[in-house]
PASEVO-301840 format. One record per residue (C-alpha): z, x, y; residue number from 1. Coordinates in Angstrom, 2 decimals. Example, Ala and Ser with C-alpha at 12.3 -4.5 7.8 and 13.67 -1.06 7.14 Angstrom:
+---------+---------+---------+-----+
!      c3 !      c1 !      c2 !   n !
+---------+---------+---------+-----+
!    7.80 !   12.30 !   -4.50 !   1 !
!    7.14 !   13.67 !   -1.06 !   2 !
+---------+---------+---------+-----+
end
This chain:
+---------+---------+---------+-----+
!      c3 !      c1 !      c2 !   n !
+---------+---------+---------+-----+
!   12.19 !  -26.71 !  -21.18 !   1 !
!   13.72 !  -24.09 !  -18.60 !   2 !
!   11.67 !  -25.32 !  -15.68 !   3 !
!   13.07 !  -22.18 !  -13.64 !   4 !
!   11.82 !  -20.00 !  -16.31 !   5 !
!    8.47 !  -22.02 !  -16.57 !   6 !
!    7.96 !  -21.96 !  -12.60 !   7 !
!    8.42 !  -18.19 !  -12.69 !   8 !
!    5.79 !  -18.06 !  -15.79 !   9 !
!    3.18 !  -20.47 !  -13.84 !  10 !
!    3.86 !  -17.86 !  -10.40 !  11 !
!    3.35 !  -15.08 !  -12.63 !  12 !
!   -0.14 !  -16.33 !  -14.11 !  13 !
!   -1.39 !  -17.04 !  -10.66 !  14 !
!   -0.32 !  -13.52 !   -8.86 !  15 !
!   -1.52 !  -11.87 !  -12.11 !  16 !
!   -4.50 !  -13.64 !  -12.28 !  17 !
!   -4.56 !  -14.11 !  -16.02 !  18 !
!   -2.34 !  -15.18 !  -18.71 !  19 !
!   -2.41 !  -11.87 !  -20.39 !  20 !
!   -1.70 !  -10.10 !  -17.33 !  21 !
!    1.38 !  -12.64 !  -16.31 !  22 !
!    2.24 !  -11.88 !  -20.17 !  23 !
!    2.44 !   -7.79 !  -19.28 !  24 !
!    4.04 !   -8.53 !  -16.32 !  25 !
!    6.94 !  -10.24 !  -17.27 !  26 !
!    7.17 !   -8.53 !  -20.87 !  27 !
!    6.56 !  -11.51 !  -23.11 !  28 !
!    3.73 !  -12.65 !  -25.62 !  29 !
!    0.26 !  -14.20 !  -24.91 !  30 !
!    1.58 !  -16.67 !  -26.82 !  31 !
!    4.81 !  -17.41 !  -25.21 !  32 !
!    3.08 !  -17.62 !  -21.62 !  33 !
!    0.53 !  -20.38 !  -22.63 !  34 !
!    3.00 !  -22.39 !  -24.39 !  35 !
!    5.08 !  -22.51 !  -21.19 !  36 !
!    2.42 !  -23.09 !  -19.01 !  37 !
!    1.09 !  -25.86 !  -21.36 !  38 !
!    4.87 !  -27.47 !  -21.69 !  39 !
!    5.20 !  -26.97 !  -17.76 !  40 !
!    1.94 !  -29.49 !  -17.24 !  41 !
!    2.92 !  -31.81 !  -20.09 !  42 !
!    6.18 !  -32.19 !  -18.17 !  43 !
!    4.79 !  -32.64 !  -14.86 !  44 !
!    1.76 !  -34.69 !  -16.11 !  45 !
!   -0.84 !  -33.11 !  -14.33 !  46 !
!   -3.13 !  -29.63 !  -14.65 !  47 !
!   -1.94 !  -26.99 !  -12.76 !  48 !
!   -4.66 !  -24.48 !  -13.62 !  49 !
!   -8.37 !  -24.81 !  -14.95 !  50 !
!   -9.09 !  -22.21 !  -17.28 !  51 !
!  -12.71 !  -21.04 !  -18.58 !  52 !
!  -13.62 !  -17.52 !  -20.19 !  53 !
!  -14.24 !  -15.72 !  -17.14 !  54 !
!  -11.53 !  -16.83 !  -14.85 !  55 !
!   -8.41 !  -18.81 !  -13.97 !  56 !
!   -8.31 !  -21.52 !  -10.88 !  57 !
!   -5.44 !  -23.07 !   -9.36 !  58 !
!   -6.16 !  -26.85 !   -8.65 !  59 !
!   -4.78 !  -28.83 !   -5.68 !  60 !
!   -1.90 !  -29.85 !   -7.53 !  61 !
!   -1.08 !  -26.67 !   -8.91 !  62 !
!   -1.55 !  -24.92 !   -5.33 !  63 !
!    0.72 !  -27.69 !   -3.67 !  64 !
!    3.77 !  -27.05 !   -6.70 !  65 !
!    3.15 !  -23.50 !   -6.25 !  66 !
!    4.16 !  -23.19 !   -2.87 !  67 !
!    7.56 !  -25.64 !   -3.85 !  68 !
!    8.06 !  -23.24 !   -7.06 !  69 !
!    8.37 !  -20.21 !   -4.89 !  70 !
!   10.59 !  -21.33 !   -2.28 !  71 !
!   12.81 !  -22.89 !   -5.17 !  72 !
!   12.88 !  -19.77 !   -6.71 !  73 !
!   13.59 !  -17.66 !   -4.04 !  74 !
!   16.56 !  -19.49 !   -3.09 !  75 !
!   17.69 !  -18.94 !   -6.77 !  76 !
!   17.13 !  -15.45 !   -5.81 !  77 !
!   19.24 !  -15.74 !   -2.66 !  78 !
!   22.18 !  -17.39 !   -4.58 !  79 !
!   22.31 !  -14.90 !   -7.19 !  80 !
!   22.42 !  -11.90 !   -4.96 !  81 !
!   25.12 !  -13.50 !   -2.87 !  82 !
!   26.96 !  -14.00 !   -5.72 !  83 !
!   26.50 !  -10.41 !   -7.48 !  84 !
!   27.46 !   -9.00 !   -4.04 !  85 !
!   23.74 !   -8.03 !   -2.60 !  86 !
!   24.97 !   -8.88 !    0.88 !  87 !
!   28.45 !   -7.08 !    0.99 !  88 !
!   27.33 !   -3.75 !   -1.38 !  89 !
!   24.48 !   -1.27 !   -1.44 !  90 !
!   23.84 !   -1.88 !   -5.05 !  91 !
!   20.74 !   -3.04 !   -7.34 !  92 !
!   16.88 !   -2.67 !   -7.77 !  93 !
!   15.23 !   -1.43 !   -4.76 !  94 !
!   11.47 !   -2.06 !   -4.72 !  95 !
!    9.60 !    0.22 !   -2.39 !  96 !
!    5.60 !    0.51 !   -1.67 !  97 !
!    3.66 !    2.89 !   -0.53 !  98 !
!   -0.03 !    4.56 !   -0.40 !  99 !
!   -0.22 !    7.60 !   -3.04 ! 100 !
!   -0.28 !   11.02 !   -0.99 ! 101 !
!    1.95 !    9.55 !    1.93 ! 102 !
!    4.73 !    8.45 !   -1.01 ! 103 !
!    4.33 !   11.63 !   -3.00 ! 104 !
!    4.50 !   13.93 !    0.45 ! 105 !
!    6.89 !   11.75 !    2.26 ! 106 !
!    8.58 !    8.84 !    0.88 ! 107 !
!    9.82 !   10.35 !   -2.58 ! 108 !
!   11.96 !   13.04 !   -0.97 ! 109 !
!   13.51 !   10.06 !    1.26 ! 110 !
!   14.02 !    8.01 !   -1.89 ! 111 !
!   15.24 !   11.08 !   -3.72 ! 112 !
!   18.07 !   11.46 !   -1.10 ! 113 !
!   19.02 !    8.14 !   -0.78 ! 114 !
!   19.60 !    7.91 !   -4.34 ! 115 !
!   22.21 !   10.89 !   -4.44 ! 116 !
!   24.50 !    8.90 !   -1.80 ! 117 !
!   24.16 !    5.53 !   -3.44 ! 118 !
!   24.90 !    5.48 !   -7.46 ! 119 !
!   24.73 !    1.80 !   -7.87 ! 120 !
!   20.83 !    1.88 !   -6.29 ! 121 !
!   17.94 !    1.93 !   -8.67 ! 122 !
!   14.27 !    2.42 !   -6.60 ! 123 !
!   11.22 !    1.36 !   -8.36 ! 124 !
!    8.54 !    3.33 !   -6.41 ! 125 !
!    5.09 !    1.71 !   -6.38 ! 126 !
!    2.51 !    4.26 !   -5.05 ! 127 !
!   -1.08 !    2.64 !   -4.95 ! 128 !
!   -3.80 !    2.73 !   -2.11 ! 129 !
!   -3.95 !   -0.61 !   -1.54 ! 130 !
!   -1.88 !   -3.30 !    0.96 ! 131 !
!    0.68 !   -4.97 !   -1.33 ! 132 !
!    1.78 !   -8.66 !   -0.42 ! 133 !
!    5.44 !   -7.94 !   -0.09 ! 134 !
!    6.80 !  -11.63 !   -0.77 ! 135 !
!    4.39 !  -12.42 !   -3.69 ! 136 !
!    4.72 !   -8.92 !   -5.34 ! 137 !
!    8.58 !   -8.92 !   -4.68 ! 138 !
!    8.29 !   -5.65 !   -2.38 ! 139 !
!   11.57 !   -5.13 !   -0.51 ! 140 !
!    9.93 !   -2.03 !    1.91 ! 141 !
!    6.56 !   -0.94 !    2.18 ! 142 !
!    5.01 !    1.96 !    4.31 ! 143 !
!    1.68 !    0.22 !    5.84 ! 144 !
!   -0.85 !    2.17 !    7.97 ! 145 !
!   -2.96 !    0.64 !   10.33 ! 146 !
!   -2.35 !   -2.07 !   12.57 ! 147 !
!   -0.09 !   -5.33 !   11.12 ! 148 !
!   -1.94 !   -8.77 !   11.71 ! 149 !
!    0.83 !  -11.47 !   13.11 ! 150 !
!    2.97 !  -12.34 !   10.09 ! 151 !
!    6.50 !  -12.82 !    9.32 ! 152 !
!    7.08 !   -9.25 !    8.58 ! 153 !
!    8.91 !   -6.92 !   10.80 ! 154 !
!    7.45 !   -3.66 !   11.51 ! 155 !
!    9.45 !   -0.44 !   12.33 ! 156 !
!    6.96 !    2.45 !   13.65 ! 157 !
!    7.12 !    5.70 !   12.06 ! 158 !
!    4.16 !    7.83 !   13.54 ! 159 !
!    0.32 !    7.77 !   14.09 ! 160 !
!   -2.15 !    8.68 !   11.69 ! 161 !
!   -5.63 !    9.91 !   12.55 ! 162 !
!   -8.78 !    9.91 !   10.70 ! 163 !
!  -10.28 !   13.32 !   10.23 ! 164 !
!  -13.53 !   14.81 !    9.10 ! 165 !
!  -13.08 !   18.47 !    7.56 ! 166 !
!  -14.71 !   20.77 !    5.14 ! 167 !
!  -14.15 !   24.05 !    3.73 ! 168 !
!  -14.68 !   27.46 !    5.17 ! 169 !
!  -17.48 !   28.02 !    2.87 ! 170 !
!  -19.24 !   25.11 !    2.82 ! 171 !
!  -19.61 !   25.07 !    6.81 ! 172 !
!  -20.93 !   28.87 !    6.67 ! 173 !
!  -23.27 !   27.72 !    4.07 ! 174 !
!  -24.34 !   24.39 !    5.94 ! 175 !
!  -23.13 !   24.81 !    9.74 ! 176 !
!  -20.92 !   22.80 !   11.18 ! 177 !
!  -21.77 !   19.41 !   12.71 ! 178 !
!  -21.74 !   19.07 !   16.42 ! 179 !
!  -21.99 !   15.47 !   16.81 ! 180 !
!  -21.67 !   12.75 !   14.34 ! 181 !
!  -24.93 !   11.93 !   14.10 ! 182 !
!  -25.61 !   15.28 !   12.53 ! 183 !
!  -23.66 !   13.78 !    9.28 ! 184 !
!  -27.20 !   12.41 !    8.44 ! 185 !
!  -28.17 !   15.94 !    7.28 ! 186 !
!  -24.69 !   16.82 !    5.63 ! 187 !
!  -23.52 !   16.34 !    2.21 ! 188 !
!  -20.50 !   13.89 !    2.29 ! 189 !
!  -17.40 !   12.95 !    0.15 ! 190 !
!  -16.00 !    9.23 !   -0.23 ! 191 !
!  -13.45 !    7.94 !   -2.03 ! 192 !
!  -12.55 !    4.20 !   -2.99 ! 193 !
!   -9.36 !    3.72 !   -1.03 ! 194 !
!   -7.83 !    1.76 !    1.86 ! 195 !
!  -11.12 !    1.82 !    3.93 ! 196 !
!  -13.81 !    2.54 !    1.48 ! 197 !
!  -17.28 !    1.95 !    3.49 ! 198 !
!  -20.72 !    3.60 !    3.47 ! 199 !
!  -20.04 !    4.14 !    7.08 ! 200 !
!  -17.51 !    6.63 !    9.01 ! 201 !
!  -15.95 !    5.26 !   12.31 ! 202 !
!  -15.93 !    7.35 !   15.41 ! 203 !
!  -15.38 !    6.79 !   18.98 ! 204 !
!  -18.43 !    6.55 !   20.97 ! 205 !
!  -19.09 !    8.52 !   24.15 ! 206 !
!  -18.24 !    4.96 !   26.35 ! 207 !
!  -14.75 !    4.85 !   24.32 ! 208 !
!  -16.19 !    2.27 !   22.13 ! 209 !
!  -15.95 !    2.78 !   18.29 ! 210 !
!  -19.25 !    3.37 !   16.49 ! 211 !
!  -20.16 !    3.40 !   12.79 ! 212 !
!  -22.24 !    6.40 !   11.67 ! 213 !
!  -24.21 !    5.75 !    8.33 ! 214 !
!  -23.43 !    8.93 !    5.56 ! 215 !
!  -24.95 !    9.47 !    2.36 ! 216 !
!  -22.01 !   10.18 !   -0.08 ! 217 !
!  -23.10 !   12.76 !   -2.97 ! 218 !
!  -19.73 !   12.38 !   -4.23 ! 219 !
!  -17.56 !    9.45 !   -4.74 ! 220 !
!  -14.05 !    9.67 !   -6.05 ! 221 !
!  -10.74 !    7.39 !   -6.60 ! 222 !
!   -8.32 !    9.13 !   -4.77 ! 223 !
!   -7.85 !   11.04 !   -1.44 ! 224 !
!   -6.31 !   13.79 !   -3.25 ! 225 !
!   -9.47 !   14.01 !   -5.50 ! 226 !
!  -11.81 !   13.85 !   -2.36 ! 227 !
!   -9.53 !   16.60 !   -0.49 ! 228 !
!   -9.96 !   18.64 !   -3.81 ! 229 !
!  -13.71 !   18.65 !   -3.68 ! 230 !
!  -13.86 !   19.25 !   -0.02 ! 231 !
!  -11.83 !   22.41 !   -0.84 ! 232 !
!  -14.16 !   23.59 !   -3.86 ! 233 !
!  -17.25 !   23.29 !   -1.08 ! 234 !
!  -18.69 !   20.31 !   -2.17 ! 235 !
!  -19.38 !   18.30 !    1.04 ! 236 !
!  -17.47 !   17.15 !    4.41 ! 237 !
!  -14.64 !   14.67 !    3.79 ! 238 !
!  -13.03 !   11.68 !    5.77 ! 239 !
!   -9.20 !   10.93 !    5.14 ! 240 !
!   -6.11 !   10.69 !    6.51 ! 241 !
!   -4.41 !   13.65 !    8.57 ! 242 !
!   -1.06 !   13.87 !    6.83 ! 243 !
!   -3.06 !   13.98 !    3.49 ! 244 !
!   -4.57 !   17.29 !    4.69 ! 245 !
!   -1.98 !   18.91 !    6.55 ! 246 !
!   -1.48 !   21.45 !    4.45 ! 247 !
!   -4.77 !   22.23 !    3.73 ! 248 !
!   -5.69 !   22.37 !    7.13 ! 249 !
!   -2.51 !   24.62 !    8.30 ! 250 !
!   -3.67 !   26.98 !    5.22 ! 251 !
!   -7.17 !   27.10 !    6.21 ! 252 !
!   -8.11 !   25.82 !    2.94 ! 253 !
!   -9.81 !   23.41 !    4.77 ! 254 !
!  -11.19 !   23.19 !    8.87 ! 255 !
!  -10.77 !   20.16 !   10.97 ! 256 !
!  -14.69 !   19.23 !   12.41 ! 257 !
!  -15.57 !   16.51 !   14.85 ! 258 !
!  -12.21 !   16.46 !   16.54 ! 259 !
!  -13.43 !   15.21 !   19.80 ! 260 !
!  -15.47 !   11.95 !   18.36 ! 261 !
!  -12.31 !   10.88 !   16.03 ! 262 !
!  -11.43 !    7.25 !   16.50 ! 263 !
!   -8.09 !    6.50 !   17.94 ! 264 !
!   -4.71 !    7.17 !   15.83 ! 265 !
!   -3.33 !    4.15 !   13.76 ! 266 !
!    0.31 !    3.72 !   13.51 ! 267 !
!    2.28 !    4.12 !   10.52 ! 268 !
!    5.49 !    1.68 !    9.74 ! 269 !
!    8.05 !    0.90 !    7.78 ! 270 !
!    7.55 !   -3.11 !    7.22 ! 271 !
!    9.88 !   -5.73 !    4.99 ! 272 !
!   10.24 !   -9.28 !    5.14 ! 273 !
!   11.55 !  -10.88 !    8.56 ! 274 !
!   12.92 !  -14.15 !    6.98 ! 275 !
!   16.46 !  -14.53 !    5.71 ! 276 !
!   19.18 !  -11.93 !    5.47 ! 277 !
!   18.22 !   -8.85 !    4.26 ! 278 !
!   20.30 !   -7.29 !    1.06 ! 279 !
!   22.44 !   -4.45 !    1.78 ! 280 !
!   20.23 !   -2.16 !   -0.31 ! 281 !
!   17.57 !   -2.96 !    1.75 ! 282 !
!   19.03 !   -2.73 !    5.25 ! 283 !
!   20.79 !    0.67 !    4.20 ! 284 !
!   17.57 !    2.21 !    2.94 ! 285 !
!   15.66 !    1.20 !    5.94 ! 286 !
!   18.37 !    2.72 !    8.26 ! 287 !
!   18.44 !    5.87 !    6.40 ! 288 !
!   14.45 !    6.19 !    5.80 ! 289 !
!   13.45 !    5.60 !    9.62 ! 290 !
!   14.24 !    8.67 !   11.01 ! 291 !
!   13.54 !   10.89 !    8.27 ! 292 !
!   10.22 !    9.90 !    7.70 ! 293 !
!    9.81 !    9.96 !   11.82 ! 294 !
!   11.09 !   13.89 !   11.54 ! 295 !
!    8.83 !   14.51 !    8.28 ! 296 !
!    5.75 !   13.07 !   10.05 ! 297 !
!    6.35 !   15.42 !   13.34 ! 298 !
!    6.66 !   18.17 !   11.50 ! 299 !
!    3.47 !   17.72 !    9.84 ! 300 !
!    0.93 !   15.67 !   12.03 ! 301 !
!   -1.72 !   16.16 !   14.33 ! 302 !
!   -0.28 !   13.01 !   16.08 ! 303 !
!    3.30 !   12.65 !   15.43 ! 304 !
!    6.04 !    9.80 !   16.59 ! 305 !
!    7.36 !   10.39 !   20.09 ! 306 !
!   10.91 !    8.97 !   20.87 ! 307 !
+---------+---------+---------+-----+
end
Protein backbone atom coordinates (compact mmCIF):
# COMPACT_ATOMS: atom_id res chain seq x y z
CA UNK A 1 0.00 0.00 0.00
CA UNK A 2 1.25 3.47 -0.92
CA UNK A 3 0.67 5.27 2.37
CA UNK A 4 1.13 8.78 0.97
CA UNK A 5 -1.41 8.02 -1.73
CA UNK A 6 -3.79 6.58 0.87
CA UNK A 7 -3.37 9.68 3.04
CA UNK A 8 -4.22 11.89 0.06
CA UNK A 9 -7.35 9.85 -0.62
CA UNK A 10 -8.43 10.01 3.04
CA UNK A 11 -7.95 13.79 3.16
CA UNK A 12 -9.86 14.20 -0.11
CA UNK A 13 -12.78 12.13 1.25
CA UNK A 14 -13.00 14.34 4.35
CA UNK A 15 -12.67 17.58 2.37
CA UNK A 16 -15.18 16.50 -0.29
CA UNK A 17 -17.74 15.03 2.10
CA UNK A 18 -18.21 11.75 0.25
CA UNK A 19 -16.30 8.97 -1.47
CA UNK A 20 -17.82 9.72 -4.85
CA UNK A 21 -16.96 13.43 -4.61
CA UNK A 22 -13.39 12.52 -3.63
CA UNK A 23 -13.18 10.24 -6.64
CA UNK A 24 -14.24 13.08 -8.94
CA UNK A 25 -11.78 15.43 -7.28
CA UNK A 26 -8.90 12.96 -7.65
CA UNK A 27 -10.12 11.66 -11.03
CA UNK A 28 -10.17 8.04 -9.87
CA UNK A 29 -13.05 5.50 -9.73
CA UNK A 30 -15.28 5.30 -6.67
CA UNK A 31 -14.24 1.67 -6.16
CA UNK A 32 -10.59 2.73 -5.98
CA UNK A 33 -11.36 5.39 -3.37
CA UNK A 34 -13.28 2.85 -1.27
CA UNK A 35 -10.51 0.26 -1.54
CA UNK A 36 -7.71 2.68 -0.64
CA UNK A 37 -9.63 3.95 2.38
CA UNK A 38 -10.39 0.39 3.51
CA UNK A 39 -6.72 -0.61 3.08
CA UNK A 40 -5.62 2.37 5.15
CA UNK A 41 -8.07 1.55 7.95
CA UNK A 42 -6.94 -2.08 7.88
CA UNK A 43 -3.29 -1.00 8.08
CA UNK A 44 -4.02 1.29 11.04
CA UNK A 45 -6.39 -1.23 12.62
CA UNK A 46 -8.89 1.51 13.38
CA UNK A 47 -11.95 3.12 11.84
CA UNK A 48 -11.25 6.58 10.39
CA UNK A 49 -14.71 7.32 8.98
CA UNK A 50 -18.13 5.94 9.83
CA UNK A 51 -20.38 5.64 6.82
CA UNK A 52 -24.14 5.80 6.58
CA UNK A 53 -26.51 6.11 3.67
CA UNK A 54 -26.76 9.86 4.27
CA UNK A 55 -23.33 11.12 5.34
CA UNK A 56 -19.78 10.44 6.47
CA UNK A 57 -18.61 11.15 10.01
CA UNK A 58 -14.92 11.36 10.89
CA UNK A 59 -14.09 9.42 14.05
CA UNK A 60 -11.96 10.80 16.88
CA UNK A 61 -9.05 8.70 15.63
CA UNK A 62 -9.74 9.95 12.11
CA UNK A 63 -9.62 13.61 13.13
CA UNK A 64 -6.30 13.13 14.91
CA UNK A 65 -4.86 11.18 11.99
CA UNK A 66 -6.14 13.75 9.49
CA UNK A 67 -4.11 16.50 11.13
CA UNK A 68 -0.96 14.39 10.87
CA UNK A 69 -1.78 13.52 7.25
CA UNK A 70 -2.11 17.18 6.28
CA UNK A 71 1.20 18.02 7.90
CA UNK A 72 3.00 15.13 6.21
CA UNK A 73 1.48 15.83 2.78
CA UNK A 74 2.36 19.52 3.06
CA UNK A 75 5.97 18.63 3.93
CA UNK A 76 6.15 16.34 0.91
CA UNK A 77 4.69 19.08 -1.31
CA UNK A 78 7.23 21.52 0.14
CA UNK A 79 10.11 19.18 -0.63
CA UNK A 80 8.87 18.60 -4.17
CA UNK A 81 8.47 22.34 -4.79
CA UNK A 82 12.03 22.93 -3.60
CA UNK A 83 13.36 20.11 -5.76
CA UNK A 84 11.61 21.38 -8.88
CA UNK A 85 12.80 24.95 -8.41
CA UNK A 86 9.47 26.41 -7.29
CA UNK A 87 11.31 28.73 -4.89
CA UNK A 88 13.86 29.83 -7.49
CA UNK A 89 11.77 30.16 -10.64
CA UNK A 90 8.34 31.52 -11.57
CA UNK A 91 6.79 28.29 -12.80
CA UNK A 92 4.05 25.76 -12.05
CA UNK A 93 0.29 25.87 -11.54
CA UNK A 94 -1.16 28.75 -9.55
CA UNK A 95 -4.64 28.43 -8.01
CA UNK A 96 -6.46 31.74 -7.53
CA UNK A 97 -9.95 32.11 -6.03
CA UNK A 98 -12.28 35.11 -6.25
CA UNK A 99 -15.99 36.02 -6.12
CA UNK A 100 -17.69 35.50 -9.49
CA UNK A 101 -18.28 39.08 -10.64
CA UNK A 102 -15.13 40.48 -9.04
CA UNK A 103 -13.10 37.73 -10.64
CA UNK A 104 -14.55 38.38 -14.08
CA UNK A 105 -14.16 42.16 -13.90
CA UNK A 106 -10.89 42.56 -12.02
CA UNK A 107 -8.94 39.33 -11.49
CA UNK A 108 -9.27 37.77 -14.95
CA UNK A 109 -7.57 40.71 -16.74
CA UNK A 110 -4.73 40.61 -14.21
CA UNK A 111 -4.35 36.84 -14.62
CA UNK A 112 -4.26 37.14 -18.41
CA UNK A 113 -1.53 39.80 -18.28
CA UNK A 114 0.47 37.71 -15.78
CA UNK A 115 0.32 34.66 -18.06
CA UNK A 116 1.70 36.71 -20.94
CA UNK A 117 4.77 37.56 -18.85
CA UNK A 118 5.31 34.08 -17.40
CA UNK A 119 4.99 31.31 -20.01
CA UNK A 120 5.90 28.57 -17.49
CA UNK A 121 2.95 29.38 -15.21
CA UNK A 122 -0.57 27.97 -15.57
CA UNK A 123 -3.42 29.56 -13.62
CA UNK A 124 -6.56 27.84 -12.34
CA UNK A 125 -9.03 30.65 -11.59
CA UNK A 126 -11.81 29.43 -9.31
CA UNK A 127 -14.77 31.80 -9.29
CA UNK A 128 -17.46 31.33 -6.65
CA UNK A 129 -19.42 33.41 -4.16
CA UNK A 130 -18.21 31.65 -1.04
CA UNK A 131 -15.16 31.97 1.16
CA UNK A 132 -12.74 29.17 0.35
CA UNK A 133 -10.39 27.54 2.84
CA UNK A 134 -7.00 28.19 1.27
CA UNK A 135 -5.17 25.39 3.07
CA UNK A 136 -7.75 22.62 2.74
CA UNK A 137 -8.65 23.49 -0.85
CA UNK A 138 -5.05 24.06 -1.98
CA UNK A 139 -5.59 27.66 -3.07
CA UNK A 140 -2.48 29.83 -3.44
CA UNK A 141 -4.11 33.27 -3.50
CA UNK A 142 -7.68 34.49 -2.96
CA UNK A 143 -9.59 37.74 -3.13
CA UNK A 144 -11.68 38.18 0.02
CA UNK A 145 -14.37 40.81 0.55
CA UNK A 146 -15.19 41.70 4.15
CA UNK A 147 -13.43 41.76 7.50
CA UNK A 148 -11.00 38.93 8.02
CA UNK A 149 -11.01 36.83 11.20
CA UNK A 150 -7.76 36.25 13.03
CA UNK A 151 -5.93 33.48 11.21
CA UNK A 152 -2.59 32.42 9.80
CA UNK A 153 -3.40 34.21 6.55
CA UNK A 154 -1.79 37.42 5.35
CA UNK A 155 -4.10 40.08 3.89
CA UNK A 156 -3.05 42.91 1.56
CA UNK A 157 -5.85 45.49 1.04
CA UNK A 158 -6.74 46.51 -2.51
CA UNK A 159 -9.85 48.61 -1.95
CA UNK A 160 -13.10 49.18 -0.12
CA UNK A 161 -16.51 47.96 -1.23
CA UNK A 162 -19.96 49.22 -0.33
CA UNK A 163 -23.21 47.30 -0.22
CA UNK A 164 -25.79 49.46 -1.93
CA UNK A 165 -29.44 49.35 -2.98
CA UNK A 166 -30.40 50.19 -6.53
CA UNK A 167 -33.27 49.89 -9.02
CA UNK A 168 -34.02 50.82 -12.60
CA UNK A 169 -35.34 54.30 -13.44
CA UNK A 170 -38.52 52.65 -14.78
CA UNK A 171 -39.16 50.85 -11.48
CA UNK A 172 -38.63 54.02 -9.44
CA UNK A 173 -40.92 55.99 -11.72
CA UNK A 174 -43.64 53.37 -11.31
CA UNK A 175 -43.33 52.62 -7.58
CA UNK A 176 -41.53 55.65 -6.20
CA UNK A 177 -38.10 56.07 -4.62
CA UNK A 178 -37.69 54.85 -1.02
CA UNK A 179 -36.58 57.68 1.26
CA UNK A 180 -35.72 55.59 4.32
CA UNK A 181 -34.91 51.90 4.80
CA UNK A 182 -38.33 51.41 6.42
CA UNK A 183 -39.93 52.29 3.07
CA UNK A 184 -38.65 48.98 1.70
CA UNK A 185 -41.59 47.26 3.39
CA UNK A 186 -43.82 48.46 0.55
CA UNK A 187 -41.37 47.71 -2.26
CA UNK A 188 -40.54 44.69 -4.39
CA UNK A 189 -37.08 43.31 -3.62
CA UNK A 190 -34.71 40.98 -5.44
CA UNK A 191 -32.26 38.85 -3.44
CA UNK A 192 -29.61 36.32 -4.31
CA UNK A 193 -27.98 33.44 -2.46
CA UNK A 194 -24.48 34.91 -2.23
CA UNK A 195 -21.92 35.55 0.48
CA UNK A 196 -24.45 37.09 2.87
CA UNK A 197 -27.87 35.80 1.83
CA UNK A 198 -30.36 37.07 4.41
CA UNK A 199 -34.08 37.96 4.71
CA UNK A 200 -33.02 41.38 6.06
CA UNK A 201 -30.77 44.10 4.69
CA UNK A 202 -28.30 45.95 6.92
CA UNK A 203 -28.24 49.75 7.08
CA UNK A 204 -26.60 52.37 9.26
CA UNK A 205 -29.01 53.66 11.89
CA UNK A 206 -29.42 57.30 12.94
CA UNK A 207 -27.18 56.62 15.96
CA UNK A 208 -24.49 55.15 13.72
CA UNK A 209 -25.23 51.63 14.88
CA UNK A 210 -26.13 48.95 12.32
CA UNK A 211 -29.77 48.01 12.00
CA UNK A 212 -31.46 45.18 10.13
CA UNK A 213 -34.49 45.96 7.98
CA UNK A 214 -36.70 43.04 7.00
CA UNK A 215 -37.55 42.88 3.30
CA UNK A 216 -39.94 40.80 1.23
CA UNK A 217 -38.18 39.11 -1.65
CA UNK A 218 -40.41 38.82 -4.71
CA UNK A 219 -37.58 37.15 -6.60
CA UNK A 220 -34.62 35.12 -5.37
CA UNK A 221 -31.81 34.18 -7.75
CA UNK A 222 -28.51 32.37 -7.36
CA UNK A 223 -26.05 34.96 -8.65
CA UNK A 224 -25.46 38.69 -8.37
CA UNK A 225 -25.44 38.97 -12.17
CA UNK A 226 -28.99 37.60 -12.29
CA UNK A 227 -30.15 39.96 -9.51
CA UNK A 228 -28.70 42.93 -11.38
CA UNK A 229 -30.29 41.85 -14.65
CA UNK A 230 -33.66 41.50 -12.90
CA UNK A 231 -33.29 44.97 -11.39
CA UNK A 232 -32.43 46.43 -14.79
CA UNK A 233 -35.59 44.79 -16.13
CA UNK A 234 -37.61 46.75 -13.58
CA UNK A 235 -38.59 43.83 -11.33
CA UNK A 236 -37.58 45.52 -8.09
CA UNK A 237 -34.84 46.83 -5.83
CA UNK A 238 -31.74 44.78 -5.24
CA UNK A 239 -28.83 45.08 -2.81
CA UNK A 240 -25.42 44.23 -4.21
CA UNK A 241 -21.77 45.16 -3.92
CA UNK A 242 -20.66 48.43 -5.49
CA UNK A 243 -18.24 46.90 -8.00
CA UNK A 244 -20.96 44.60 -9.28
CA UNK A 245 -23.09 47.51 -10.52
CA UNK A 246 -20.44 50.12 -11.30
CA UNK A 247 -21.11 49.93 -15.05
CA UNK A 248 -24.91 49.87 -14.69
CA UNK A 249 -24.85 52.94 -12.43
CA UNK A 250 -22.46 54.77 -14.74
CA UNK A 251 -24.63 54.02 -17.78
CA UNK A 252 -27.87 55.00 -16.01
CA UNK A 253 -29.39 51.53 -16.27
CA UNK A 254 -29.67 51.50 -12.47
CA UNK A 255 -30.06 54.24 -9.88
CA UNK A 256 -28.54 54.13 -6.41
CA UNK A 257 -31.01 54.77 -3.56
CA UNK A 258 -30.75 55.11 0.23
CA UNK A 259 -27.08 56.12 -0.10
CA UNK A 260 -27.20 58.04 3.18
CA UNK A 261 -28.20 54.91 5.09
CA UNK A 262 -25.60 52.55 3.62
CA UNK A 263 -23.50 50.61 6.12
CA UNK A 264 -19.76 51.33 6.27
CA UNK A 265 -17.59 50.09 3.42
CA UNK A 266 -15.88 46.72 3.85
CA UNK A 267 -12.32 45.92 2.77
CA UNK A 268 -11.35 43.95 -0.31
CA UNK A 269 -8.08 42.08 0.25
CA UNK A 270 -5.72 39.70 -1.46
CA UNK A 271 -5.07 36.90 1.01
CA UNK A 272 -2.49 34.12 1.05
CA UNK A 273 -0.99 31.68 3.58
CA UNK A 274 1.37 33.25 6.06
CA UNK A 275 3.24 30.13 7.08
CA UNK A 276 6.35 28.88 5.32
CA UNK A 277 8.11 30.21 2.26
CA UNK A 278 6.00 31.37 -0.64
CA UNK A 279 6.78 29.77 -4.00
CA UNK A 280 8.10 32.23 -6.56
CA UNK A 281 4.95 31.87 -8.68
CA UNK A 282 2.82 33.02 -5.72
CA UNK A 283 5.07 35.89 -4.69
CA UNK A 284 5.37 37.07 -8.31
CA UNK A 285 1.59 37.01 -8.81
CA UNK A 286 0.89 38.91 -5.59
CA UNK A 287 3.46 41.59 -6.42
CA UNK A 288 2.05 41.83 -9.97
CA UNK A 289 -1.61 41.89 -8.92
CA UNK A 290 -1.76 44.29 -5.98
CA UNK A 291 -1.09 47.57 -7.78
CA UNK A 292 -3.21 46.55 -10.77
CA UNK A 293 -6.19 45.56 -8.63
CA UNK A 294 -5.98 48.81 -6.69
CA UNK A 295 -5.95 50.84 -9.89
CA UNK A 296 -8.79 48.75 -11.36
CA UNK A 297 -10.97 49.34 -8.30
CA UNK A 298 -10.02 53.00 -8.11
CA UNK A 299 -11.40 53.51 -11.59
CA UNK A 300 -14.74 51.82 -10.87
CA UNK A 301 -15.58 52.04 -7.20
CA UNK A 302 -17.60 54.57 -5.24
CA UNK A 303 -15.11 54.10 -2.38
CA UNK A 304 -11.70 53.48 -3.95
CA UNK A 305 -8.53 52.42 -2.22
CA UNK A 306 -6.47 55.39 -1.10
CA UNK A 307 -2.72 55.14 -0.78
